[in-house]
C-alpha positions as CSV (number, residue, x, y, z in Angstrom):
1,X,37.7,57.3,21.2
2,X,40.6,59.6,22.9
3,X,42.4,58.4,25.5
4,X,40.4,58.9,28.7
5,X,38.1,56.3,27.1
6,X,41.7,53.9,26.4
7,X,42.1,54.2,30.6
8,X,38.9,53.4,31.4
9,X,38.7,50.3,28.9
10,X,42.0,49.2,30.8
11,X,40.5,49.6,33.9
12,X,37.5,47.6,33.0
13,X,39.6,44.9,31.7
14,X,42.1,44.4,34.0
15,X,40.4,45.3,36.9
16,X,43.6,47.7,37.7
17,X,42.9,50.9,39.4
18,X,42.2,54.0,37.2
19,X,45.8,55.6,38.3
20,X,47.5,52.9,37.6
21,X,45.5,52.1,34.0
22,X,46.4,55.7,33.5
23,X,50.2,55.4,33.7
24,X,50.2,52.2,31.6
25,X,48.1,54.0,28.6
26,X,51.0,57.0,28.8
27,X,53.5,54.9,29.3
28,X,53.0,52.6,25.9
29,X,52.3,56.4,24.4
30,X,55.5,57.5,25.2
31,X,57.5,54.7,24.4
32,X,56.0,54.7,21.1
33,X,56.9,58.4,20.6
34,X,60.3,57.6,21.9
35,X,60.4,55.1,18.9
36,X,59.4,57.1,16.1
37,X,61.6,60.6,17.1
38,X,64.4,57.8,16.9
39,X,62.5,56.9,13.5
40,X,62.1,52.9,14.4
41,X,59.1,51.4,12.8
42,X,56.3,50.2,15.3
43,X,54.8,47.4,14.4
44,X,51.1,46.0,16.0
45,X,49.8,42.8,14.4
46,X,46.7,42.7,13.6
47,X,46.2,46.3,13.9
48,X,48.9,48.2,11.6
49,X,52.5,49.6,11.3
50,X,53.2,53.2,12.1
51,X,56.1,54.4,10.3
52,X,58.5,57.5,9.5
53,X,58.8,58.7,6.6
54,X,60.2,61.4,4.4
55,X,58.3,64.1,3.1
56,X,59.0,65.5,-0.1
57,X,59.7,69.4,-0.9
58,X,56.8,71.0,-3.1
59,X,54.4,73.5,-3.5
60,X,51.2,73.6,-2.2
61,X,48.1,76.1,-3.0
62,X,45.7,78.2,-0.6
63,X,42.3,77.1,-1.6
64,X,40.6,80.6,-0.8
65,X,43.2,83.1,-2.2
66,X,45.0,80.8,-4.9
67,X,48.4,82.0,-3.3
68,X,51.2,79.2,-3.8
69,X,53.4,78.3,-0.6
70,X,56.0,76.4,-0.2
71,X,55.8,73.0,1.5
72,X,59.4,72.2,3.2
73,X,60.8,69.2,3.4
74,X,60.6,66.9,6.7
75,X,59.7,63.9,7.8
76,X,56.0,62.3,9.2
77,X,54.4,59.7,9.9
78,X,52.4,57.4,7.9
79,X,50.0,54.8,9.4
80,X,49.5,51.5,7.2
81,X,46.4,49.0,8.7
82,X,47.1,45.7,9.1
83,X,45.0,43.2,7.9
84,X,42.7,42.4,10.5
85,X,41.4,46.2,10.9
86,X,41.2,46.5,7.4
87,X,38.5,43.6,7.0
88,X,36.5,45.4,9.8
């Protein structure tokens, strides 16, 4: 499923014009991005939780050549599915 599929689904279910449905979907995604940039946790009951976590520094390996590559520390987004989603 891609963003256009979500827009189509919103249009079908709510009977709003496609332009307004696209604006609604974009607004939701922007709000989620802004919350994650601020380090906030996004909890969608029945779906799951998006959370910003620290990624530790380490050493990776190029699978083709076997050369070691340093991996810098940083932040990453983790998703933990909710109970309802896990049961599907």
